[in-house]
C-alpha positions as CSV (number, residue, x, y, z in Angstrom):
1,M,1.3,-7.1,34.8
2,L,1.3,-8.4,31.3
3,K,2.1,-11.9,30.0
4,H,2.9,-12.5,26.4
5,A,3.7,-15.4,24.1
6,A,4.1,-15.9,20.4
7,Q,1.9,-18.9,20.1
8,P,-1.0,-18.7,22.6
9,E,-3.2,-21.5,23.6
10,Y,-6.6,-21.0,22.2
11,S,-10.1,-22.1,23.1
12,S,-13.6,-20.6,23.0
13,V,-15.7,-20.4,26.1
14,P,-18.8,-22.5,25.7
15,A,-22.1,-20.6,26.0
16,R,-23.8,-21.5,29.3
17,G,-26.7,-19.1,29.7
18,V,-28.6,-16.3,28.0
19,I,-25.9,-13.6,28.6
20,E,-23.1,-16.0,27.6
21,K,-24.9,-16.8,24.3
22,I,-25.4,-13.2,23.6
23,L,-21.7,-12.5,24.3
24,S,-20.6,-15.4,22.1
25,S,-22.7,-14.0,19.2
26,Q,-21.4,-10.5,19.8
27,R,-17.8,-11.6,19.9
28,R,-18.2,-13.4,16.6
29,K,-19.5,-10.2,15.0
30,L,-16.6,-8.2,16.5
31,F,-14.2,-10.8,15.2
32,D,-15.6,-10.5,11.7
33,A,-15.4,-6.7,12.0
34,F,-11.7,-6.9,12.9
35,M,-11.0,-9.2,10.0
36,A,-12.6,-6.7,7.6
37,F,-10.8,-3.8,9.3
38,K,-7.3,-5.4,8.6
39,Q,-8.0,-6.3,4.9
40,E,-5.5,-3.6,3.9
41,A,-2.8,-5.9,5.1
42,P,-4.4,-9.3,6.0
43,E,-1.1,-11.1,6.5
44,G,0.3,-8.5,8.8
45,S,1.4,-9.3,12.4
46,V,-1.2,-8.9,15.2
47,L,-0.9,-8.1,18.9
48,N,-3.9,-9.6,20.7
49,L,-4.5,-8.0,24.1
50,Y,-7.1,-9.5,26.4
51,M,-7.8,-10.1,30.1
52,K,-6.3,-13.2,31.6
53,P,-9.1,-15.7,32.2
54,T,-10.1,-16.1,35.9
55,T,-13.2,-17.0,37.8
56,L,-14.4,-13.4,37.2
57,F,-13.1,-12.9,33.7
58,D,-14.2,-15.1,30.8
59,N,-11.7,-16.3,28.2
60,T,-12.0,-13.6,25.6
61,D,-9.2,-14.8,23.4
62,Y,-11.5,-15.6,20.6
63,L,-9.2,-14.0,18.0
64,S,-6.9,-17.0,18.4
65,A,-9.8,-19.5,18.7
66,W,-11.5,-18.4,15.5
67,S,-8.5,-17.6,13.3
68,D,-7.2,-20.1,10.8
69,L,-3.7,-21.6,11.3
70,P,-1.8,-19.2,9.1
71,D,-3.4,-16.2,10.8
72,R,-2.9,-17.7,14.2
73,M,0.9,-18.0,13.6
74,R,1.0,-14.2,13.1
75,I,-0.7,-13.4,16.4
76,T,1.2,-12.5,19.5
77,A,-1.0,-13.0,22.6
78,C,-0.6,-10.6,25.5
79,E,-2.6,-11.3,28.6
80,M,-3.5,-8.4,30.9
81,E,-3.5,-9.5,34.6
82,P,-6.9,-8.8,36.1
83,P,-7.1,-5.6,38.3
84,A,-6.9,-6.1,42.0
85,I,-10.1,-6.0,44.0
86,S,-8.2,-3.5,46.2
87,R,-9.0,-0.9,43.5
88,K,-5.6,-0.9,41.9
89,A,-5.9,-0.9,38.1
90,P,-3.4,-2.9,36.0
91,D,-0.3,-1.4,34.4
92,T,-1.2,-0.2,30.9
93,R,2.4,-0.1,29.6
94,L,3.2,-2.7,26.9
95,P,6.6,-4.4,26.7
96,Y,7.1,-3.8,22.9
97,P,8.9,-1.1,20.9
98,D,7.1,1.5,18.8
99,G,5.4,0.1,15.7
100,A,6.1,-3.5,16.7
101,F,2.9,-4.9,15.1
102,D,1.0,-4.2,12.0
103,W,-2.3,-4.4,13.9
104,V,-3.3,-4.3,17.5
105,F,-6.5,-6.0,18.6
106,C,-7.6,-5.1,22.2
107,N,-10.7,-6.9,23.4
108,E,-12.7,-6.0,26.5
109,V,-9.7,-4.5,28.3
110,V,-10.2,-0.8,28.4
111,E,-13.2,-0.9,30.8
112,H,-10.9,-2.6,33.3
113,S,-8.1,-0.1,33.0
114,G,-9.3,2.3,35.7
115,S,-10.0,6.0,35.4
116,A,-10.6,7.8,32.1
117,E,-7.0,9.0,32.3
118,R,-5.7,5.4,32.5
119,Q,-8.1,4.3,29.8
120,Y,-6.6,6.9,27.5
121,A,-3.1,5.8,28.5
122,L,-4.0,2.3,27.3
123,V,-5.3,3.6,24.0
124,A,-2.1,5.6,23.5
125,E,0.0,2.5,24.2
126,L,-2.0,0.5,21.7
127,F,-1.4,3.2,19.2
128,R,2.3,3.4,20.0
129,V,3.0,-0.3,19.3
130,A,0.9,-0.4,16.1
131,R,2.2,0.2,12.6
132,R,-1.0,0.3,10.7
133,G,-4.0,0.3,13.0
134,V,-5.7,-0.4,16.3
135,F,-9.1,-2.2,16.8
136,L,-10.5,-1.9,20.4
137,T,-13.7,-3.4,21.7
138,T,-15.8,-2.6,24.7
139,A,-19.4,-2.9,25.9
140,N,-21.7,0.1,25.7
141,R,-22.0,1.9,29.1
142,R,-25.6,2.8,28.2
143,H,-27.0,-0.6,27.1
144,P,-29.7,-1.9,29.4
145,I,-27.5,-5.0,30.3
146,E,-24.2,-4.5,32.1
147,F,-22.4,-7.6,30.6
148,K,-19.7,-8.0,33.3
149,S,-22.0,-8.0,36.4
150,R,-24.8,-9.6,34.4
151,L,-27.2,-7.1,36.0
152,P,-29.7,-5.0,34.0
153,F,-30.4,-1.3,34.4
154,L,-28.6,-0.6,37.7
155,H,-25.5,0.8,35.9
156,L,-27.8,3.5,34.4
157,L,-28.2,5.0,37.9
158,P,-25.8,7.7,39.2
159,E,-22.4,6.1,39.5
160,A,-22.1,6.2,43.3
161,A,-25.5,4.6,43.7
162,W,-24.7,1.9,41.1
163,R,-21.5,1.0,42.9
164,R,-23.2,0.7,46.2
165,L,-25.9,-1.5,44.7
166,L,-23.2,-3.8,43.3
167,K,-21.9,-4.3,46.8
168,W,-25.3,-4.9,48.2
169,S,-26.3,-7.3,45.5
170,G,-23.3,-9.6,46.0
171,K,-21.4,-8.2,43.0
172,G,-19.0,-6.2,45.1
173,K,-16.0,-7.5,43.2
174,W,-17.0,-5.2,40.3
175,A,-17.7,-2.2,42.5
176,S,-14.4,-0.3,42.2
177,V,-13.4,1.9,39.2
178,G,-10.2,-0.1,38.9
179,M,-12.1,-3.3,38.4
180,L,-14.9,-1.9,36.1
181,N,-15.3,1.5,34.5
182,P,-17.7,1.2,31.5
183,I,-17.5,3.8,28.7
184,D,-19.5,4.9,25.7
185,A,-18.9,5.9,22.1
186,P,-18.2,9.6,22.9
187,A,-15.4,8.6,25.2
188,L,-13.8,6.4,22.5
189,Y,-14.0,9.3,20.0
190,R,-12.4,11.6,22.6
191,F,-9.5,9.2,23.3
192,A,-8.8,8.8,19.6
193,S,-8.9,12.6,19.0
194,L,-6.2,13.1,21.6
195,L,-3.7,10.8,20.0
196,P,-0.6,12.4,18.5
197,G,-0.9,13.1,14.8
198,K,-4.7,13.2,14.9
199,P,-5.1,9.7,13.2
200,E,-8.1,8.7,11.1
201,H,-10.6,7.0,13.4
202,D,-14.2,5.9,13.7
203,V,-16.4,3.9,16.1
204,G,-18.6,1.0,15.0
205,H,-21.2,-0.9,16.9
206,K,-23.1,-4.2,17.2
207,R,-26.6,-4.3,18.6
208,V,-28.4,-6.5,21.1
209,F,-32.2,-6.2,21.3
210,G,-32.0,-3.3,18.9
211,V,-29.7,-1.2,21.2
212,K,-26.0,-0.6,20.6
213,A,-24.4,-3.1,22.9
214,H,-20.7,-3.3,21.9
215,F,-18.5,-0.6,20.3
216,F,-15.3,-1.1,18.3
217,L,-12.9,1.8,18.0
218,M,-10.9,1.7,14.7
219,I,-7.8,3.8,14.4
220,R,-5.6,3.9,11.3
221,K,-2.1,5.3,11.4
222,R,-1.0,7.7,8.8
223,K,1.6,6.3,6.4
224,A,5.0,7.9,6.9
């Protein structure tokens, strides 16, 4: 389920520990990358899609928190309800017509959308409602730190073993594919290549400890 509002409340989550401080720094870099991406039409409307904050999910609405007032007034916030622990991934359909927004900013959502097929369905929906372009962020599946569970290295094991270890380590809420399905840059390139019209696209990255930690997929729609 999605919840949307024209003028969202905004706040940034204070950094509490090492991982949180790393994430805060990474999110600032991703925010700056998005602002550069949309310079073609900086005053365009923006759909801001993010996970609804809960005890499991941080408040990732930093786009509203760090935008100045004029930009903030052009942002429509759309909260994605967290996936159920019962393995059911959230609905990826968006309640907007085709080309409703100049830009779509999707932050740390795709990895919570379920299977690869559902992840692509989300990317296709973002593309559908965008007039000019899509900017999507996600953590790197292959970074030594898995930023949601806060556990290092375990996610590099075969998937079945990793998910079992999540349960055994007290992180069982992250163990289902519907709750967490990390991806990498090749998956992002593949999703973009499957979109109708073969739009221009690229994947950028931001590093932590010298390793690519977060990716951002940039898709530009062809002008009609």
